[in-house]
VOSE-486149 format. One record per residue: x, y, z of N, C-alpha, C in turn; residue in three letters. Coordinates in Angstrom, 1 decimal, always signed. Layout:
// residues N
+--------+--------+--------+--------+--------+--------+--------+--------+--------+------+
!     nX !     nY !     nZ !    caX !    caY !    caZ !     cX !     cY !     cZ ! rest !
+--------+--------+--------+--------+--------+--------+--------+--------+--------+------+
!      X !      Y !      Z !      X !      Y !      Z !      X !      Y !      Z !  ALA !
...
+--------+--------+--------+--------+--------+--------+--------+--------+--------+------+
END
This chain:
// residues 114
+--------+--------+--------+--------+--------+--------+--------+--------+--------+------+
!     nX !     nY !     nZ !    caX !    caY !    caZ !     cX !     cY !     cZ ! rest !
+--------+--------+--------+--------+--------+--------+--------+--------+--------+------+
!   -0.4 !  +12.4 !   +7.6 !   +0.3 !  +11.5 !   +7.5 !   +0.8 !  +11.7 !   +5.6 !  MET !
!   +2.3 !  +11.9 !   +5.4 !   +2.2 !  +12.5 !   +4.0 !   +2.4 !  +11.1 !   +3.2 !  ASN !
!   +1.1 !  +11.0 !   +2.1 !   +1.5 !   +9.7 !   +1.1 !   +2.6 !   +9.5 !   +0.4 !  VAL !
!   +3.1 !  +10.6 !   +0.2 !   +4.5 !  +10.6 !   -0.9 !   +5.6 !  +10.3 !   -0.1 !  GLN !
!   +5.7 !  +10.6 !   +1.4 !   +6.4 !  +10.2 !   +2.1 !   +6.6 !   +8.2 !   +2.0 !  THR !
!   +5.4 !   +8.3 !   +2.4 !   +5.3 !   +6.3 !   +2.6 !   +5.6 !   +6.1 !   +1.1 !  ILE !
!   +5.1 !   +6.3 !   -0.1 !   +5.4 !   +5.5 !   -1.0 !   +6.8 !   +5.6 !   -1.2 !  PHE !
!   +7.7 !   +6.9 !   -0.8 !   +9.1 !   +6.6 !   -1.2 !   +9.8 !   +5.9 !   -0.5 !  SER !
!   +9.2 !   +5.9 !   +1.3 !   +9.9 !   +4.8 !   +1.9 !   +9.5 !   +3.2 !   +1.1 !  ALA !
!   +8.2 !   +3.1 !   +0.8 !   +8.2 !   +1.6 !   +0.1 !   +8.5 !   +1.4 !   -0.9 !  LEU !
!   +9.4 !   +2.3 !   -2.0 !   +9.8 !   +2.2 !   -3.0 !  +11.1 !   +1.3 !   -3.0 !  SER !
!  +11.8 !   +1.2 !   -1.9 !  +12.6 !   +0.1 !   -1.7 !  +12.2 !   -1.3 !   -1.9 !  ASP !
!  +12.9 !   -2.3 !   -2.9 !  +12.2 !   -3.5 !   -2.4 !  +12.4 !   -4.3 !   -1.1 !  PRO !
!  +13.0 !   -4.1 !   -0.4 !  +13.7 !   -4.6 !   +0.6 !  +12.9 !   -3.9 !   +1.7 !  THR !
!  +12.5 !   -2.6 !   +1.6 !  +11.5 !   -2.2 !   +2.5 !   +9.9 !   -2.4 !   +2.4 !  ARG !
!   +9.5 !   -2.6 !   +1.0 !   +8.7 !   -3.3 !   +0.8 !   +8.4 !   -4.6 !   +1.2 !  PHE !
!   +9.2 !   -5.3 !   +1.1 !   +9.4 !   -6.4 !   +1.6 !   +9.4 !   -6.9 !   +3.2 !  ALA !
!  +10.0 !   -6.1 !   +3.7 !  +10.1 !   -6.0 !   +5.2 !   +8.6 !   -5.3 !   +5.8 !  ILE !
!   +7.9 !   -4.7 !   +5.1 !   +6.4 !   -4.1 !   +5.6 !   +5.3 !   -5.3 !   +5.4 !  VAL !
!   +5.7 !   -6.4 !   +4.1 !   +4.9 !   -6.9 !   +3.9 !   +5.0 !   -8.2 !   +5.1 !  GLU !
!   +5.9 !   -8.6 !   +5.1 !   +6.5 !   -9.6 !   +6.4 !   +5.7 !   -9.0 !   +8.0 !  GLN !
!   +5.7 !   -7.7 !   +7.9 !   +5.2 !   -7.4 !   +9.6 !   +4.0 !   -7.0 !   +9.0 !  LEU !
!   +2.8 !   -7.1 !   +8.2 !   +1.3 !   -7.1 !   +7.7 !   +0.9 !   -8.6 !   +7.9 !  LEU !
!   +1.9 !   -9.3 !   +7.5 !   +1.4 !  -10.9 !   +7.4 !   +1.7 !  -11.8 !   +8.7 !  GLU !
!   +3.0 !  -11.2 !   +9.1 !   +3.2 !  -11.9 !  +10.6 !   +3.2 !  -11.2 !  +12.1 !  LYS !
!   +2.8 !   -9.8 !  +11.8 !   +2.6 !   -8.9 !  +13.1 !   +3.7 !   -8.7 !  +13.6 !  GLY !
!   +3.8 !   -8.0 !  +14.7 !   +4.9 !   -7.9 !  +15.7 !   +6.5 !   -8.7 !  +15.0 !  ASP !
!   +7.5 !   -7.9 !  +14.5 !   +8.7 !   -8.8 !  +14.7 !   +9.8 !   -8.1 !  +15.1 !  GLN !
!  +11.2 !   -9.0 !  +15.8 !  +12.0 !   -7.9 !  +16.3 !  +13.3 !   -7.8 !  +14.8 !  THR !
!  +14.1 !   -7.1 !  +15.2 !  +15.0 !   -7.0 !  +13.9 !  +15.7 !   -8.1 !  +13.3 !  ALA !
!  +16.0 !   -8.7 !  +14.5 !  +16.7 !  -10.3 !  +13.9 !  +15.6 !  -10.7 !  +13.1 !  GLY !
!  +14.7 !  -11.1 !  +13.4 !  +13.6 !  -11.8 !  +12.7 !  +13.6 !  -11.5 !  +11.1 !  SER !
!  +13.0 !   -9.8 !  +11.1 !  +12.7 !   -8.9 !  +10.0 !  +14.2 !   -9.6 !   +8.9 !  LEU !
!  +15.2 !   -9.7 !   +9.8 !  +16.7 !   -9.7 !   +8.9 !  +16.7 !  -10.8 !   +8.4 !  ALA !
!  +16.1 !  -12.0 !   +8.7 !  +16.0 !  -13.5 !   +8.5 !  +16.0 !  -13.7 !   +7.0 !  GLU !
!  +15.2 !  -13.2 !   +6.1 !  +14.9 !  -13.7 !   +4.8 !  +16.0 !  -12.8 !   +3.9 !  PRO !
!  +16.5 !  -12.2 !   +4.5 !  +17.3 !  -11.0 !   +3.4 !  +18.6 !  -11.6 !   +3.8 !  PHE !
!  +19.4 !  -11.4 !   +2.3 !  +20.6 !  -11.7 !   +2.4 !  +21.5 !  -10.3 !   +2.6 !  ASP !
!  +21.5 !   -9.4 !   +3.7 !  +22.0 !   -8.5 !   +3.6 !  +22.4 !   -8.0 !   +5.2 !  ILE !
!  +23.6 !   -7.4 !   +5.5 !  +23.7 !   -7.1 !   +6.7 !  +22.7 !   -6.6 !   +7.9 !  SER !
!  +22.9 !   -6.6 !   +9.0 !  +22.2 !   -6.0 !  +10.0 !  +22.5 !   -5.0 !  +10.1 !  LYS !
!  +23.4 !   -4.1 !   +9.8 !  +23.3 !   -2.8 !   +9.8 !  +22.3 !   -2.3 !   +8.9 !  PRO !
!  +22.5 !   -2.9 !   +7.5 !  +21.6 !   -2.4 !   +6.6 !  +20.3 !   -2.9 !   +7.1 !  ALA !
!  +20.0 !   -3.6 !   +7.1 !  +18.2 !   -4.2 !   +7.7 !  +17.9 !   -2.5 !   +9.0 !  ILE !
!  +19.0 !   -2.5 !   +9.8 !  +18.8 !   -1.2 !  +10.4 !  +18.4 !   +0.2 !  +10.0 !  SER !
!  +18.8 !   +0.2 !   +9.0 !  +18.6 !   +1.8 !   +8.1 !  +17.3 !   +1.6 !   +7.5 !  ARG !
!  +17.0 !   +0.3 !   +6.9 !  +16.1 !   +0.4 !   +6.1 !  +15.2 !   +0.5 !   +7.4 !  HIS !
!  +15.0 !   -0.1 !   +8.5 !  +14.1 !   +0.0 !   +9.5 !  +13.9 !   +1.7 !   +9.9 !  LEU !
!  +15.2 !   +2.2 !  +10.0 !  +15.0 !   +3.6 !  +10.5 !  +14.2 !   +4.5 !   +9.5 !  LYS !
!  +14.7 !   +4.2 !   +8.0 !  +13.9 !   +5.0 !   +7.1 !  +12.4 !   +5.1 !   +7.1 !  VAL !
!  +11.9 !   +3.4 !   +7.2 !  +10.2 !   +3.3 !   +7.3 !   +9.6 !   +4.1 !   +9.0 !  LEU !
!  +10.2 !   +4.1 !   +9.7 !  +10.1 !   +4.5 !  +11.0 !   +9.9 !   +6.1 !  +10.7 !  GLU !
!  +11.3 !   +6.7 !  +10.0 !  +11.1 !   +8.1 !  +10.0 !  +10.1 !   +8.6 !   +9.0 !  GLU !
!   +9.5 !   +7.2 !   +8.3 !   +8.1 !   +7.7 !   +7.2 !   +7.1 !   +7.6 !   +7.7 !  ALA !
!   +6.9 !   +7.1 !   +9.1 !   +5.9 !   +6.8 !   +9.7 !   +4.9 !   +5.7 !   +9.6 !  GLY !
!   +6.0 !   +4.4 !   +8.9 !   +5.3 !   +3.2 !   +8.1 !   +4.9 !   +2.2 !   +9.1 !  VAL !
!   +6.3 !   +2.2 !  +10.0 !   +6.4 !   +1.2 !  +11.3 !   +7.1 !   +2.3 !  +12.1 !  ILE !
!   +6.4 !   +1.9 !  +13.7 !   +6.8 !   +1.9 !  +14.7 !   +7.7 !   +0.8 !  +15.4 !  GLU !
!   +8.7 !   +1.4 !  +16.5 !   +9.3 !   +0.6 !  +17.3 !   +8.7 !   +0.6 !  +18.8 !  ARG !
!   +8.4 !   -0.8 !  +19.1 !   +7.9 !   -1.0 !  +20.7 !   +9.2 !   -1.6 !  +21.2 !  ARG !
!   +9.4 !   -1.1 !  +22.5 !  +10.3 !   -1.6 !  +23.5 !   +9.6 !   -2.2 !  +24.6 !  ILE !
!   +9.8 !   -3.7 !  +24.7 !   +9.2 !   -4.1 !  +26.1 !  +10.0 !   -4.7 !  +26.7 !  ASP !
!  +10.4 !   -4.3 !  +27.8 !  +11.8 !   -4.9 !  +28.8 !  +12.7 !   -4.8 !  +27.9 !  ARG !
!  +13.6 !   -6.0 !  +27.6 !  +15.1 !   -5.7 !  +26.5 !  +14.8 !   -6.0 !  +25.6 !  GLN !
!  +13.5 !   -6.3 !  +24.7 !  +13.1 !   -6.8 !  +23.5 !  +12.5 !   -5.4 !  +22.9 !  PHE !
!  +12.9 !   -5.2 !  +21.6 !  +12.1 !   -4.1 !  +20.5 !  +11.9 !   -5.0 !  +19.5 !  ARG !
!  +10.5 !   -4.4 !  +19.3 !  +10.0 !   -5.3 !  +18.1 !   +9.4 !   -3.7 !  +17.6 !  SER !
!   +8.8 !   -4.2 !  +16.2 !   +8.5 !   -3.2 !  +15.3 !   +6.6 !   -3.6 !  +14.3 !  PHE !
!   +6.5 !   -2.7 !  +14.3 !   +5.0 !   -3.2 !  +13.7 !   +4.6 !   -2.0 !  +12.7 !  ARG !
!   +3.7 !   -2.4 !  +11.8 !   +3.2 !   -1.5 !  +10.6 !   +2.1 !   -0.3 !  +11.6 !  VAL !
!   +2.4 !   +0.6 !  +11.3 !   +2.3 !   +1.7 !  +11.7 !   +0.4 !   +1.9 !  +11.2 !  ARG !
!   -1.1 !   +1.5 !  +11.9 !   -1.9 !   +1.6 !  +10.9 !   -2.6 !   +2.5 !  +10.5 !  PRO !
!   -2.0 !   +3.8 !  +11.3 !   -2.6 !   +4.9 !  +10.6 !   -1.9 !   +5.1 !   +9.1 !  GLN !
!   -0.8 !   +4.7 !   +8.5 !   +0.1 !   +4.9 !   +7.7 !   -1.1 !   +4.2 !   +6.6 !  SER !
!   -1.1 !   +2.9 !   +6.8 !   -2.0 !   +1.7 !   +6.0 !   -3.4 !   +2.6 !   +5.6 !  MET !
!   -3.9 !   +3.2 !   +6.8 !   -5.4 !   +4.0 !   +6.6 !   -4.8 !   +5.1 !   +5.6 !  ARG !
!   -4.0 !   +6.0 !   +5.4 !   -3.8 !   +7.2 !   +4.5 !   -3.5 !   +6.5 !   +3.3 !  SER !
!   -2.8 !   +5.3 !   +2.8 !   -2.3 !   +4.5 !   +2.1 !   -3.9 !   +4.4 !   +1.3 !  LEU !
!   -4.9 !   +3.8 !   +2.2 !   -5.8 !   +3.6 !   +1.8 !   -7.0 !   +4.7 !   +1.6 !  ASP !
!   -7.1 !   +5.6 !   +2.3 !   -7.4 !   +7.0 !   +2.0 !   -7.0 !   +7.5 !   +0.5 !  ASP !
!   -6.1 !   +7.5 !   -0.1 !   -5.0 !   +8.2 !   -1.3 !   -5.6 !   +7.0 !   -1.8 !  TRP !
!   -5.8 !   +5.9 !   -2.4 !   -6.2 !   +4.9 !   -3.2 !   -7.6 !   +5.0 !   -3.6 !  ILE !
!   -8.1 !   +5.3 !   -1.8 !   -9.4 !   +5.4 !   -2.3 !  -10.3 !   +6.4 !   -3.0 !  GLY !
!   -9.9 !   +7.4 !   -3.1 !   -9.9 !   +8.8 !   -3.9 !   -9.9 !   +8.5 !   -5.4 !  ARG !
!   -8.4 !   +7.5 !   -5.9 !   -8.4 !   +7.6 !   -7.2 !   -9.5 !   +6.2 !   -7.9 !  TYR !
!  -10.1 !   +5.5 !   -7.0 !  -10.8 !   +4.0 !   -6.7 !  -12.3 !   +4.8 !   -7.3 !  ARG !
!  -13.1 !   +5.8 !   -6.3 !  -14.1 !   +6.4 !   -6.7 !  -14.3 !   +7.1 !   -8.0 !  ARG !
!  -12.4 !   +7.7 !   -8.4 !  -12.3 !   +8.1 !  -10.0 !  -12.5 !   +7.4 !  -10.8 !  PHE !
!  -12.3 !   +6.3 !  -10.7 !  -12.1 !   +5.5 !  -11.6 !  -13.1 !   +4.8 !  -11.9 !  TRP !
!  -13.6 !   +4.4 !  -10.7 !  -15.1 !   +3.6 !  -10.9 !  -16.2 !   +4.4 !  -11.7 !  GLN !
!  -16.3 !   +6.0 !  -11.3 !  -17.1 !   +6.7 !  -11.7 !  -16.8 !   +6.8 !  -13.1 !  THR !
!  -15.6 !   +6.9 !  -13.8 !  -14.9 !   +6.7 !  -15.1 !  -16.0 !   +5.7 !  -16.0 !  SER !
!  -15.6 !   +4.8 !  -15.2 !  -16.0 !   +3.4 !  -16.1 !  -17.4 !   +3.3 !  -15.9 !  PHE !
!  -17.9 !   +3.8 !  -15.0 !  -19.8 !   +3.6 !  -14.9 !  -20.1 !   +4.8 !  -15.9 !  ASP !
!  -19.6 !   +6.0 !  -16.0 !  -20.1 !   +6.9 !  -17.4 !  -19.6 !   +6.1 !  -18.6 !  ARG !
!  -18.6 !   +5.4 !  -18.9 !  -17.9 !   +4.7 !  -20.0 !  -19.3 !   +3.5 !  -20.2 !  LEU !
!  -19.6 !   +3.2 !  -19.2 !  -20.7 !   +1.8 !  -19.6 !  -21.8 !   +2.4 !  -19.8 !  GLU !
!  -22.4 !   +3.5 !  -19.4 !  -23.8 !   +4.4 !  -19.8 !  -23.7 !   +4.7 !  -21.5 !  LYS !
!  -22.5 !   +5.5 !  -21.6 !  -22.2 !   +5.8 !  -23.0 !  -22.2 !   +4.4 !  -24.0 !  VAL !
!  -21.8 !   +3.6 !  -23.7 !  -21.7 !   +2.0 !  -24.3 !  -22.9 !   +1.5 !  -24.5 !  LEU !
!  -23.8 !   +1.8 !  -23.4 !  -25.1 !   +1.3 !  -23.2 !  -26.0 !   +2.1 !  -23.9 !  GLN !
!  -25.8 !   +3.0 !  -24.1 !  -26.7 !   +4.0 !  -24.9 !  -26.2 !   +3.8 !  -26.5 !  ASP !
!  -25.2 !   +3.9 !  -26.9 !  -24.9 !   +3.6 !  -28.3 !  -25.3 !   +2.0 !  -28.6 !  LYS !
!  -25.1 !   +1.1 !  -27.8 !  -25.7 !   +0.2 !  -28.1 !  -27.5 !   -0.2 !  -28.4 !  LYS !
!  -28.0 !   +0.5 !  -27.7 !  -29.4 !   +1.0 !  -27.6 !  -29.8 !   +1.6 !  -29.1 !  GLU !
!  -29.3 !   +2.6 !  -29.1 !  -29.1 !   +3.3 !  -30.2 !  -29.0 !   +2.6 !  -31.5 !  GLU !
!  -28.0 !   +1.7 !  -31.6 !  -28.2 !   +0.4 !  -32.7 !  -29.0 !   +0.0 !  -32.9 !  GLU !
!  -29.2 !   -0.5 !  -32.0 !  -30.6 !   -1.7 !  -31.9 !  -32.1 !   -1.1 !  -32.5 !  ASN !
!  -31.9 !   +0.3 !  -32.2 !  -33.4 !   +0.6 !  -32.4 !  -32.9 !   +1.1 !  -34.1 !  THR !
!  -31.9 !   +1.7 !  -34.6 !  -31.6 !   +1.9 !  -35.7 !  -31.9 !   +0.4 !  -37.0 !  ASP !
!  -31.1 !   -0.8 !  -36.1 !  -31.4 !   -2.0 !  -37.0 !  -32.8 !   -2.2 !  -36.9 !  ALA !
!  -33.5 !   -2.1 !  -36.1 !  -35.2 !   -2.4 !  -35.9 !  -35.9 !   -1.8 !  -36.9 !  ASP !
!  -35.5 !   -0.4 !  -37.4 !  -36.3 !   +0.5 !  -38.3 !  -35.8 !   -0.1 !  -39.9 !  ARG !
!  -34.4 !   -0.7 !  -39.8 !  -34.3 !   -1.0 !  -41.5 !  -35.0 !   -2.5 !  -41.7 !  ASP !
+--------+--------+--------+--------+--------+--------+--------+--------+--------+------+
END
């Protein structure tokens, strides 16, 4: 799953809101996804198509009903990507904390000598 493609699809506020709605409420039809927006149904369909092509959502067909849901793999891809940077920043902050702690201890030692 290409994270860049996922971010590109989510960069549009309407598509981002659609995905949030799906994450919050679960599977929904195109009609129910369109309700909160003041845009045409064809516009919603285009947004759903972009999200589907990016692998963010998938369409399920159950008899005459078509519903959409978030593809868990896409969220895992984002979580993996974010996790790498989370670990990087956590390690960086841990090193910074150690440097600051060492400096504080050094200053306390210098103050004790005076």
